[in-house]
Backbone as CSV, one residue per row, in Angstrom:
resi,resn,N_x,N_y,N_z,CA_x,CA_y,CA_z,C_x,C_y,C_z
1,MET,-36.453,19.551,-8.836,-36.096,18.327,-8.106,-34.949,18.542,-7.176
2,SER,-35.016,18.182,-5.900,-33.995,18.416,-4.928,-32.785,17.453,-5.164
3,GLY,-31.670,17.831,-4.533,-30.488,16.916,-4.604,-30.752,15.569,-4.086
4,LEU,-31.511,15.412,-3.014,-31.802,14.135,-2.437,-32.632,13.288,-3.426
5,GLN,-33.556,13.964,-4.128,-34.382,13.258,-5.062,-33.559,12.853,-6.207
6,ARG,-32.633,13.597,-6.663,-31.778,13.172,-7.811,-30.886,12.099,-7.454
7,LEU,-30.530,11.880,-6.197,-29.763,10.800,-5.773,-30.669,9.539,-5.540
8,GLY,-31.933,9.717,-5.641,-32.921,8.500,-5.627,-33.432,8.281,-4.265
9,LEU,-33.222,9.094,-3.280,-33.716,8.850,-1.917,-35.194,9.155,-1.814
10,GLN,-35.937,8.241,-1.177,-37.388,8.390,-0.961,-37.712,8.107,0.507
11,PRO,-38.758,8.811,1.011,-39.052,8.576,2.441,-39.515,7.117,2.695
12,ASP,-39.303,6.783,4.002,-39.805,5.449,4.507,-38.963,4.311,3.958
13,ILE,-37.870,4.515,3.354,-36.977,3.462,2.861,-35.645,3.545,3.611
14,VAL,-35.191,2.458,4.137,-33.885,2.418,4.789,-32.795,2.092,3.753
15,TYR,-31.869,2.954,3.539,-30.776,2.789,2.593,-29.460,2.405,3.354
16,GLU,-28.730,1.517,2.824,-27.420,1.162,3.440,-26.366,2.069,2.767
17,ALA,-25.657,2.709,3.741,-24.649,3.711,3.241,-23.405,3.554,4.129
18,ILE,-22.449,4.386,3.839,-21.231,4.421,4.636,-21.090,5.829,5.221
19,VAL,-21.148,5.899,6.512,-21.059,7.185,7.212,-19.654,7.497,7.621
20,THR,-19.169,8.622,7.229,-17.766,8.943,7.577,-17.735,10.154,8.447
21,THR,-16.847,10.138,9.368,-16.620,11.147,10.391,-15.133,11.366,10.802
22,TYR,-14.915,12.316,11.508,-13.569,12.449,12.199,-13.576,12.061,13.581
23,THR,-12.517,11.411,14.059,-12.437,11.097,15.527,-11.964,12.302,16.245
24,ALA,-11.780,12.181,17.563,-11.247,13.294,18.391,-9.882,13.688,17.879
25,ASP,-9.121,12.726,17.352,-7.748,12.993,16.891,-7.705,13.308,15.381
26,ARG,-8.902,13.595,14.813,-9.037,13.894,13.371,-8.603,12.810,12.505
27,GLU,-8.782,11.556,12.912,-8.533,10.474,12.057,-9.795,10.166,11.269
28,PRO,-9.837,9.897,10.018,-11.067,9.520,9.242,-11.616,8.159,9.785
29,HIS,-12.892,8.118,9.891,-13.506,6.858,10.351,-14.706,6.639,9.485
30,ALA,-14.958,5.362,9.123,-16.036,4.947,8.228,-16.787,3.753,8.858
31,ALA,-18.131,3.782,8.657,-18.909,2.652,9.162,-20.112,2.508,8.256
32,ALA,-20.395,1.210,8.073,-21.654,0.893,7.290,-22.843,1.149,8.239
33,MET,-23.877,1.784,7.707,-25.077,2.100,8.543,-26.280,2.363,7.678
34,GLY,-27.436,1.965,8.220,-28.658,2.297,7.565,-29.048,3.796,7.791
35,VAL,-29.563,4.401,6.715,-30.018,5.828,6.818,-31.410,5.918,6.256
36,GLN,-32.164,6.866,6.733,-33.543,6.979,6.241,-33.880,8.502,6.069
37,LEU,-34.629,8.818,5.038,-35.050,10.165,4.882,-36.309,10.364,5.649
38,GLY,-36.191,11.241,6.677,-37.336,11.564,7.561,-38.084,12.763,7.212
39,SER,-38.865,13.265,8.219,-39.698,14.507,7.905,-38.794,15.664,7.780
40,SER,-39.293,16.732,7.111,-38.547,17.948,6.895,-37.191,17.740,6.179
41,SER,-37.206,16.662,5.311,-36.019,16.282,4.558,-34.724,16.063,5.401
42,ARG,-34.967,15.730,6.655,-33.799,15.393,7.459,-33.430,13.944,7.274
43,LEU,-32.170,13.575,7.450,-31.716,12.201,7.323,-31.612,11.698,8.809
44,VAL,-32.067,10.445,8.965,-32.068,9.799,10.261,-31.041,8.690,10.260
45,LEU,-30.059,8.806,11.218,-29.095,7.695,11.468,-29.482,7.041,12.736
46,ARG,-29.081,5.738,12.901,-29.398,5.028,14.093,-28.192,4.220,14.588
47,PRO,-27.153,4.875,14.989,-25.911,4.252,15.462,-26.140,3.581,16.781
48,PHE,-25.393,2.485,16.994,-25.267,1.953,18.289,-24.479,2.989,19.206
49,LYS,-24.905,3.152,20.488,-24.340,4.142,21.324,-22.879,3.745,21.726
50,THR,-22.519,2.545,21.638,-21.126,2.146,21.853,-20.134,2.315,20.654
51,SER,-20.739,2.702,19.506,-19.915,2.792,18.289,-19.076,3.982,18.222
52,GLN,-18.073,3.862,17.472,-17.160,5.026,17.269,-17.861,6.111,16.489
53,THR,-18.746,5.722,15.496,-19.428,6.739,14.740,-20.327,7.599,15.671
54,TYR,-20.975,6.975,16.666,-21.849,7.696,17.582,-20.997,8.698,18.338
55,HIS,-19.856,8.238,18.875,-19.014,9.178,19.669,-18.529,10.355,18.776
56,ASN,-18.194,9.972,17.541,-17.697,11.064,16.630,-18.761,12.115,16.300
57,ILE,-19.960,11.663,16.044,-21.039,12.540,15.761,-21.470,13.317,16.948
58,ALA,-21.435,12.743,18.198,-21.766,13.452,19.394,-20.804,14.499,19.630
59,LEU,-19.488,14.307,19.249,-18.452,15.281,19.504,-18.429,16.385,18.446
60,HIS,-18.504,16.041,17.155,-18.362,17.064,16.098,-19.675,17.442,15.524
61,ARG,-20.776,16.719,15.702,-22.102,16.960,15.103,-22.005,17.109,13.549
62,GLN,-21.058,16.537,12.963,-20.953,16.647,11.444,-20.566,15.295,10.920
63,ALA,-21.083,14.958,9.685,-20.772,13.675,9.093,-21.120,13.764,7.615
64,VAL,-20.630,12.675,6.932,-20.922,12.602,5.516,-21.577,11.150,5.297
65,VAL,-22.709,11.193,4.623,-23.352,9.911,4.254,-23.002,9.578,2.784
66,ASN,-22.189,8.581,2.636,-21.719,8.200,1.286,-22.551,7.058,0.728
67,LEU,-22.972,7.266,-0.547,-23.700,6.327,-1.249,-22.920,5.492,-2.242
68,THR,-23.091,4.175,-2.067,-22.359,3.306,-2.882,-23.079,1.919,-2.910
69,SER,-22.845,1.251,-4.018,-23.426,-0.197,-4.012,-22.270,-1.170,-4.225
70,ASP,-21.042,-0.665,-3.980,-19.857,-1.544,-4.144,-19.630,-2.299,-2.862
71,PRO,-19.772,-3.606,-2.832,-19.554,-4.335,-1.592,-18.146,-4.194,-1.014
72,GLU,-17.160,-3.897,-1.829,-15.830,-3.776,-1.300,-15.757,-2.489,-0.419
73,HIS,-16.493,-1.437,-0.701,-16.545,-0.278,0.092,-17.055,-0.667,1.470
74,PHE,-18.159,-1.408,1.563,-18.694,-1.876,2.828,-17.711,-2.807,3.594
75,TYR,-17.092,-3.631,2.846,-16.033,-4.582,3.451,-14.923,-3.740,4.093
76,ASN,-14.370,-2.830,3.340,-13.322,-2.010,3.862,-13.733,-1.111,4.985
77,ALA,-14.988,-0.655,5.012,-15.463,0.194,6.110,-15.592,-0.714,7.345
78,VAL,-16.155,-1.871,7.208,-16.390,-2.720,8.344,-15.122,-3.213,9.013
79,PHE,-14.125,-3.495,8.224,-12.853,-3.972,8.749,-11.665,-2.949,8.750
80,SER,-12.071,-1.726,8.629,-11.092,-0.550,8.759,-9.893,-0.769,7.798
81,LEU,-10.132,-1.017,6.527,-9.098,-1.211,5.584,-8.996,0.052,4.746
82,GLY,-8.290,-0.134,3.617,-7.793,1.082,2.936,-8.817,1.821,2.089
83,LEU,-9.609,2.662,2.708,-10.501,3.472,1.975,-9.818,4.815,1.575
84,LEU,-10.254,5.390,0.462,-9.741,6.601,-0.014,-10.752,7.719,0.357
85,TYR,-10.163,8.803,0.902,-10.949,9.961,1.325,-10.609,11.275,0.614
86,ARG,-11.551,12.168,0.708,-11.299,13.581,0.350,-12.096,14.436,1.268
87,GLU,-11.817,15.701,1.400,-12.467,16.644,2.240,-13.903,16.862,1.680
88,ALA,-14.839,16.965,2.618,-16.216,17.350,2.231,-16.200,18.800,1.765
89,VAL,-17.351,19.206,1.186,-17.357,20.578,0.647,-17.754,21.553,1.678
90,VAL,-18.749,21.142,2.593,-19.299,22.171,3.578,-18.858,21.730,5.012
91,VAL,-19.135,20.543,5.388,-18.930,20.026,6.712,-17.433,19.685,7.045
92,ASP,-17.097,19.626,8.282,-15.718,19.253,8.750,-15.792,17.728,8.916
93,ALA,-15.650,16.977,7.826,-15.741,15.511,7.926,-15.139,15.014,6.538
94,PRO,-14.629,13.773,6.577,-14.080,13.266,5.340,-15.236,12.664,4.499
95,ALA,-14.969,12.519,3.176,-15.959,11.900,2.316,-15.164,10.806,1.574
96,LEU,-15.841,9.772,1.122,-15.215,8.741,0.292,-14.879,9.374,-1.022
97,ALA,-13.646,9.092,-1.451,-13.237,9.710,-2.715,-13.907,9.092,-3.945
98,ASP,-14.350,7.814,-3.825,-14.836,7.115,-4.994,-16.266,6.606,-4.862
99,SER,-17.047,7.294,-3.967,-18.484,6.964,-3.898,-19.213,7.628,-5.099
100,TRP,-20.403,7.202,-5.404,-21.098,7.832,-6.526,-21.979,9.011,-6.155
101,GLY,-21.944,9.326,-4.856,-22.619,10.496,-4.401,-22.513,10.583,-2.832
102,TRP,-22.678,11.766,-2.294,-22.678,11.798,-0.865,-23.538,13.016,-0.366
103,ILE,-23.874,12.892,0.972,-24.751,13.914,1.605,-23.979,14.429,2.782
104,GLU,-23.781,15.719,2.912,-23.086,16.281,4.121,-24.172,16.727,5.027
105,VAL,-24.056,16.358,6.317,-25.096,16.585,7.291,-24.539,17.139,8.601
106,ARG,-25.472,17.844,9.331,-25.169,18.272,10.698,-26.231,17.623,11.659
107,ALA,-25.737,17.014,12.747,-26.679,16.412,13.703,-27.366,17.522,14.511
108,GLU,-28.671,17.467,14.569,-29.489,18.451,15.234,-30.203,17.875,16.466
109,GLU,-30.517,16.599,16.489,-31.279,16.096,17.527,-30.993,14.601,17.714
110,PHE,-30.951,14.225,19.074,-30.614,12.844,19.458,-31.786,12.311,20.267
111,GLN,-32.279,11.139,19.852,-33.399,10.535,20.622,-33.082,9.052,20.887
112,PRO,-33.203,8.584,22.121,-32.943,7.223,22.430,-33.860,6.226,21.677
113,ILE,-33.282,5.067,21.219,-34.078,3.980,20.742,-33.691,2.763,21.591
114,GLY,-34.485,2.464,22.631,-34.139,1.417,23.526,-32.892,1.737,24.299
115,HIS,-32.147,0.661,24.656,-30.950,0.887,25.542,-29.671,0.972,24.651
116,VAL,-29.697,0.524,23.462,-28.428,0.325,22.681,-28.255,1.276,21.543
117,ARG,-29.269,1.924,21.077,-29.184,2.818,19.904,-29.751,4.150,20.243
118,GLU,-29.441,5.081,19.316,-29.986,6.417,19.396,-30.228,6.927,17.944
119,ALA,-31.413,7.520,17.773,-31.715,8.097,16.452,-31.103,9.502,16.431
120,VAL,-30.363,9.721,15.426,-29.735,11.026,15.169,-30.349,11.641,13.949
121,TYR,-31.057,12.801,14.232,-31.724,13.556,13.162,-30.816,14.586,12.612
122,CYS,-30.566,14.564,11.322,-29.495,15.447,10.745,-30.079,16.297,9.624
123,LYS,-29.633,17.503,9.649,-29.990,18.535,8.592,-29.098,18.274,7.442
124,VAL,-29.580,18.280,6.270,-28.765,18.145,5.091,-28.244,19.528,4.662
125,LEU,-26.869,19.632,4.608,-26.237,20.844,4.284,-25.778,20.926,2.859
126,HIS,-25.389,19.809,2.269,-24.892,19.794,0.901,-25.049,18.395,0.317
127,VAL,-25.409,18.355,-0.969,-25.513,17.073,-1.701,-24.510,17.153,-2.812
128,GLU,-23.706,16.064,-2.949,-22.765,15.968,-3.990,-23.151,14.847,-4.902
129,GLU,-23.298,15.067,-6.202,-23.695,14.050,-7.131,-22.496,13.631,-7.902
130,GLY,-22.046,12.439,-7.651,-20.876,11.947,-8.457,-21.317,11.191,-9.731
131,ARG,-20.403,10.418,-10.227,-20.691,9.630,-11.394,-20.507,8.150,-11.110
132,THR,-21.366,7.335,-11.708,-21.266,5.919,-11.480,-21.427,5.189,-12.865
133,LYS,-20.672,4.163,-12.964,-20.828,3.367,-14.225,-21.674,2.138,-13.914
134,PRO,-22.497,1.743,-14.760,-23.397,0.586,-14.454,-22.557,-0.743,-14.393
135,ALA,-23.044,-1.559,-13.534,-22.413,-2.909,-13.420,-23.440,-3.997,-13.409
136,PRO,-23.129,-5.079,-13.983,-24.150,-6.217,-13.948,-24.468,-6.671,-12.529
137,TYR,-25.694,-7.039,-12.244,-26.132,-7.392,-10.948,-25.735,-8.753,-10.643
138,THR,-25.143,-9.028,-9.498,-24.867,-10.293,-9.009,-25.431,-10.548,-7.600
139,ARG,-26.012,-11.664,-7.373,-26.520,-11.935,-5.972,-25.433,-11.989,-4.967
140,ALA,-24.178,-12.189,-5.431,-23.013,-12.305,-4.505,-22.866,-10.920,-3.804
141,ALA,-23.042,-9.831,-4.529,-22.864,-8.513,-3.950,-23.957,-8.269,-2.842
142,HIS,-25.180,-8.611,-3.078,-26.177,-8.455,-2.139,-25.918,-9.307,-0.898
143,ALA,-25.547,-10.579,-1.059,-25.303,-11.483,0.015,-24.079,-10.965,0.868
144,LEU,-23.075,-10.482,0.214,-21.932,-10.004,0.961,-22.258,-8.731,1.804
145,ILE,-22.982,-7.806,1.258,-23.346,-6.584,1.962,-24.230,-6.950,3.135
146,GLU,-25.232,-7.867,2.978,-26.080,-8.288,3.990,-25.275,-8.904,5.185
147,SER,-24.340,-9.729,4.823,-23.446,-10.421,5.822,-22.635,-9.417,6.588
148,LEU,-22.094,-8.386,5.895,-21.316,-7.424,6.569,-22.172,-6.613,7.610
149,ILE,-23.389,-6.318,7.225,-24.270,-5.611,8.108,-24.568,-6.507,9.327
150,HIS,-24.840,-7.779,9.035,-25.105,-8.671,10.163,-23.905,-8.801,11.138
151,TYR,-22.698,-8.823,10.488,-21.492,-8.931,11.307,-21.321,-7.776,12.276
152,THR,-21.681,-6.556,11.814,-21.569,-5.333,12.717,-22.490,-5.452,13.917
153,ARG,-23.638,-6.146,13.728,-24.569,-6.347,14.792,-24.146,-7.485,15.737
154,ILE,-23.537,-8.516,15.130,-23.040,-9.630,15.920,-21.982,-9.185,16.836
155,LYS,-21.148,-8.211,16.451,-20.108,-7.631,17.281,-20.713,-7.011,18.544
156,VAL,-21.893,-6.375,18.435,-22.512,-5.699,19.466,-23.213,-6.738,20.367
157,PHE,-23.873,-7.725,19.805,-24.708,-8.598,20.576,-24.010,-9.810,21.193
158,ALA,-22.882,-10.224,20.603,-22.283,-11.549,20.956,-21.994,-11.677,22.399
159,ASN,-21.570,-10.676,23.111,-21.151,-10.808,24.488,-22.153,-10.193,25.426
160,THR,-23.404,-10.186,25.054,-24.503,-9.557,25.864,-25.608,-10.542,26.038
161,GLU,-26.638,-10.036,26.738,-27.825,-10.942,26.925,-28.570,-11.189,25.585
162,ASN,-28.196,-10.478,24.494,-28.742,-10.690,23.192,-27.927,-11.701,22.333
163,HIS,-27.187,-12.576,23.059,-26.302,-13.533,22.313,-27.072,-14.340,21.386
164,GLN,-28.345,-14.743,21.652,-29.147,-15.616,20.768,-29.398,-14.885,19.519
165,GLU,-29.572,-13.562,19.567,-29.769,-12.739,18.287,-28.431,-12.832,17.509
166,ALA,-27.304,-12.813,18.118,-26.047,-12.924,17.355,-25.966,-14.294,16.705
167,VAL,-26.387,-15.359,17.431,-26.392,-16.768,16.848,-27.291,-16.719,15.647
168,ARG,-28.474,-16.130,15.682,-29.397,-16.148,14.593,-28.867,-15.412,13.404
169,LEU,-28.194,-14.279,13.621,-27.537,-13.586,12.541,-26.392,-14.372,11.916
170,ALA,-25.649,-15.052,12.789,-24.574,-15.899,12.305,-25.112,-16.963,11.339
171,GLU,-26.247,-17.528,11.611,-26.863,-18.543,10.792,-27.227,-17.953,9.461
172,LEU,-27.640,-16.705,9.454,-27.959,-16.030,8.157,-26.660,-15.767,7.290
173,VAL,-25.661,-15.423,8.061,-24.286,-15.261,7.303,-23.878,-16.578,6.670
174,SER,-24.037,-17.687,7.400,-23.720,-18.966,6.827,-24.535,-19.247,5.584
175,HIS,-25.828,-18.880,5.601,-26.631,-19.100,4.480,-26.158,-18.252,3.235
176,TYR,-25.835,-17.002,3.566,-25.333,-16.090,2.450,-24.008,-16.653,1.913
177,SER,-23.129,-17.151,2.808,-21.894,-17.675,2.391,-22.026,-18.794,1.331
178,LYS,-23.038,-19.710,1.546,-23.264,-20.725,0.607,-23.661,-20.165,-0.712
179,LEU,-24.518,-19.103,-0.688,-24.967,-18.466,-1.893,-23.808,-17.883,-2.686
180,VAL,-22.913,-17.126,-2.010,-21.662,-16.658,-2.629,-20.807,-17.760,-3.300
181,GLU,-20.710,-18.838,-2.543,-19.893,-19.904,-3.036,-20.499,-20.512,-4.298
182,ARG,-21.818,-20.450,-4.367,-22.519,-20.990,-5.532,-22.438,-20.103,-6.790
183,VAL,-22.639,-18.831,-6.588,-22.757,-17.892,-7.681,-21.456,-17.241,-8.073
184,ALA,-20.513,-17.156,-7.170,-19.258,-16.445,-7.450,-18.029,-17.148,-6.702
185,PRO,-17.800,-18.422,-7.000,-16.651,-19.129,-6.376,-15.326,-18.565,-7.008
186,ARG,-14.375,-18.649,-6.220,-12.960,-18.298,-6.583,-12.944,-16.874,-7.050
187,THR,-13.699,-15.999,-6.444,-13.625,-14.593,-6.845,-13.333,-13.712,-5.579
188,ARG,-13.149,-12.459,-5.798,-12.966,-11.542,-4.679,-14.177,-11.542,-3.693
189,TYR,-15.334,-11.692,-4.256,-16.576,-11.911,-3.416,-16.397,-13.035,-2.421
190,ALA,-15.973,-14.171,-2.938,-15.755,-15.324,-2.104,-14.667,-15.137,-1.111
191,GLU,-13.672,-14.394,-1.484,-12.537,-14.174,-0.557,-12.978,-13.244,0.579
192,MET,-13.727,-12.246,0.307,-14.216,-11.376,1.370,-15.190,-12.080,2.228
193,MET,-16.092,-12.862,1.591,-17.103,-13.612,2.375,-16.431,-14.636,3.335
194,ASP,-15.422,-15.300,2.851,-14.669,-16.255,3.703,-14.113,-15.511,4.976
195,HIS,-13.565,-14.372,4.834,-13.113,-13.542,5.956,-14.237,-13.274,6.898
196,VAL,-15.352,-12.822,6.385,-16.533,-12.471,7.246,-16.965,-13.688,8.100
197,VAL,-17.102,-14.863,7.446,-17.545,-16.130,8.096,-16.533,-16.466,9.217
198,LYS,-15.292,-16.319,9.001,-14.239,-16.608,9.996,-14.399,-15.669,11.237
199,GLU,-14.621,-14.365,10.933,-14.728,-13.366,12.088,-16.020,-13.608,12.784
200,VAL,-17.122,-13.942,12.118,-18.356,-14.262,12.771,-18.152,-15.468,13.669
201,GLY,-17.550,-16.553,13.181,-17.315,-17.711,13.985,-16.429,-17.384,15.146
202,ARG,-15.439,-16.494,15.062,-14.641,-16.137,16.173,-15.445,-15.436,17.285
203,LEU,-16.320,-14.566,16.825,-17.134,-13.818,17.790,-18.111,-14.681,18.515
204,VAL,-18.866,-15.428,17.803,-19.913,-16.313,18.389,-19.247,-17.420,19.183
205,GLY,-18.259,-18.135,18.556,-17.591,-19.231,19.233,-16.905,-18.821,20.484
206,LYS,-16.293,-17.581,20.473,-15.612,-17.073,21.669,-16.492,-17.037,22.895
207,HIS,-17.727,-16.533,22.637,-18.621,-16.445,23.755,-19.126,-17.801,24.176
208,GLU,-19.415,-18.709,23.279,-19.916,-19.955,23.659,-18.837,-20.807,24.325
209,GLY,-17.542,-20.565,23.956,-16.515,-21.297,24.629,-16.228,-20.821,26.026
């Protein structure tokens, strides 16, 4: 069984992960991003071409795909808060210190996806299997991660001709916010969700104003 299989990755499924890279100034950078196992066991990333992650990968051609189900990891990545890093084993890129596994990759091929995104096909160079402790499932975690992913897209679409898509995503965030308030009130989940809602309102409202 390959390292990717041991981590649970299967073809044709988009997984949400945190992609870590170095900037031109060698500052660690993290971004929530969907990844997919493609043909020839290559990982496919689909960053927006305006994103810092895209510029970092285009520059260095190296990245780490960190696997985690902790919504606080995604929250900290989206809002550039205090993530803990360690050096990767093979590639010249940072890895999250407390993810339950990661995949070190080298970008081999770039293919445009419309005008705003590009598919980056990456060769897997090293798989690191960490440890994870089980945690009870809460719908609040799912709702928060979905909202954070929507927020990253709203940032791209809010001030463009795709503003209506930003509005649609903002409505979904509002729906998820009500879910978090119902199943996890007065918790860290609710605190993070409140911040996401405020930032979404600022982005969408700023354009409409």
